N, C-alpha and C positions, 0 to 999 in steps of 0.2 A: 510706511516708515518701517527702521529698524527696531531692535533694539538698542542697539549705540545712542541711534538719534534720540527715541523717545527716550531714554537716562538723560543726557545731555539737557534737553526742552524739561526735563522733571527739576534737573539739577539748577537750569536757568530761574524756573518758577521759586524755587526754594532761597535760591542766591536775592531774589526781588525780595520775597518776604522779609528775608533778615534787613535787611536796608529797610524798608516800607516801617519793621517793628521800630527797630533803630530810630526812626525820623519821626515818629506818631507817640501822640499824650493818648494810650488807651485808659479805658476807665476798667477799674477792677473788675466790673464783670465781663466788660471783652477781653480783658487779660486772663480773669479764671476759664473763657470760654477758648481764648486759642491754647491754653494751656490744658484743657482737657480735649482739645481738637489733636495737641500736638503730641499727646502723651499712644492717641490710638492710632497714630504715623508711626510712632517709634515703636507700639508693639506689631506694628504689620510688617515695619523693616526690618526687628529683631527676628523674625520667623523665617526668613530667607536666608537662605545656605550663606554661609560666608563667600566672599569673592575674593579669586584667587589673581595674583597681578601675573601677566605672563611674560616670558624674557622677548626682548626685543626682536622679531623678523625667528624666533624659533630655532636661532642657533647661538652657540658660545663663539663661533671663528667669525662671525662676520658680524659686525653692531654698525650699522649708516639709518640713517636718517633724510630721508627729501623735504628738507626745507622747503615749501612754492616762492614763487615768486610775486610780484607785484603786478604781474596781469594776470595772476589765476583769480578768479573770477569770486569764489570763495574764500579767507584768509581760512588758517588752519590750525588748528590745536593738535599738537605732536602726542601729548602727554595728556589722555583723558582724566586720570585724577589729579593732576598736577594741582601745588596749590595756586601757582598764578596763569597758566596756560591750560589748565586743565576744565573742559566744557561741562564735565559730568564729575566735578567739585562743587557740592552746595554750598562750601563754605568759600570756597575760591577767587582769586578778582575776574576771572573769565577772560584772559586777553588773548588776543589773535596774533597772529605771527607770518611773519613773511621775509622773503630777502631781498636786498637792492645790492646786486652785483655778491661781493664779500662780506656785505653789512648785512647784520641782526638786525631786524627791527617786531620791535611788540607793540601794539595800540591797546589801550584798555579805557573804560572811562569808571573811574572810581565811584563807590554809592556812598552813603551815607555811613555805612559798621564802617567802614574803613579812615573816617575823620580822627585827625589829634584833636586840633585846635580848631577853634568853630570856622564851618568852613573850607576848611584845609585839609590834607591826607597827613595820615600820621607818619613822621619821616621809616619807621621801620616797611612800611608796608613801598615807598617808591623805591627801598635798597632792594626788596624780594625781588619787583618788577627787573631792576637793573641786573641782580644777581643773574636771573632767569634769561634775560636776554644776551648777555656775557653767554650762559651755558650755551645758547642758538651758535654761536662764534664757532664753539668747539666742533659743532655737526658740520657746519661749512667745514672746518679742516679737516674732519676725519676723523676728530680725537676725543678721547672718551676720556673729563679730566672733574678732577673736584676744584673745589676753591678754598685755596689757601689766604689768600689776606684782598679784602677787599676797603678802598679807602673813597668816600664818599663828598663831595662839597655842596651842598646847599646852596640855592643862589638865588632862591627865592621863594613863594609860598607855591606848595604845588596844591590846585586845587581839586574839590569833588563835584563831581555832575559836568564834566569836560573831559573833552577827549585831549589824552595825554599822550607823546609815543616816544617810545628808547628807543634811541639808535647802539650798537655795539658793532666793535670791528678788532682786531689783531690787531695790535701796535708790534708785537715783535713775537720769536721765538728762540729760545736757546734750550737745544735739550727737550728735556719735557716740562720746562718752565715756559708758559704762554702769559705775554701780559698783555690783558684786554684793553680797552677805551671804550666809554661810553656816556652818553648823553639825553637826558631826558627835556623835552620842550614839552609847552603848552602853546600851541597856536604857534608864534614865532617866539615865544618868553624860551629860555633857556630855563627851566629850573634847578635841575642838577646835572653834575658833573662826575666821572667817576673812573678809578684802575684796579684793575682788577691780576690777582698774580695767580695763575692756576696751573697744576701740573698734571701731567696727563698720567695716565695708568693702562697696564695692559688690560683690553678690552676683555678679552678670553677671563683673565682671572678674577674681573670685576662681575661677569656675568656667572658665574660658575658660584660665585658667594652668594651673588641672590636667586640662584638655584637651590643653594642648599638652606638656605634658610625662607 
């Protein structure tokens, strides 16, 4: 197992721990034990050197992302530290992604820690999933862009502990402005629809800014 694979596996265990912690009624003694062990792990992690994020593909002139298609054996996570689709982010959603032609797709089963109303996912978490899926459309279009506006209509409660799927596609493009549409489904039920406005930026300038920071 590679270092990246081990990191993702460890992050998955930490995500699972967080969801179980939220969903369990621990005794005071158990809470004290969890706190003690968590502090020991925190001390261990803080003893490691800082992780430096690298520039994609190691170049400022080219910014490309290969989004796998639906026939890929294993779905991918392009940005390992992403809050939504990063397999190595212990506080993230852990969503997986792929493409269906020119449509970007993300799938996730939300755990207890992302609950809003009892048994329902928090609307902000659903919004993050939509925004990230729309962002994948930029990769399919060969563009680097930021979210300028995101309008969401929640049509039904989004469940936790059940798989939900978000799909996004390019509706129109005018100069630097790209309009993206998206829908989120739980089984055959559409739980949310959205329209996003994205504004493209010069990849070289954006990545140069990352390199300076």
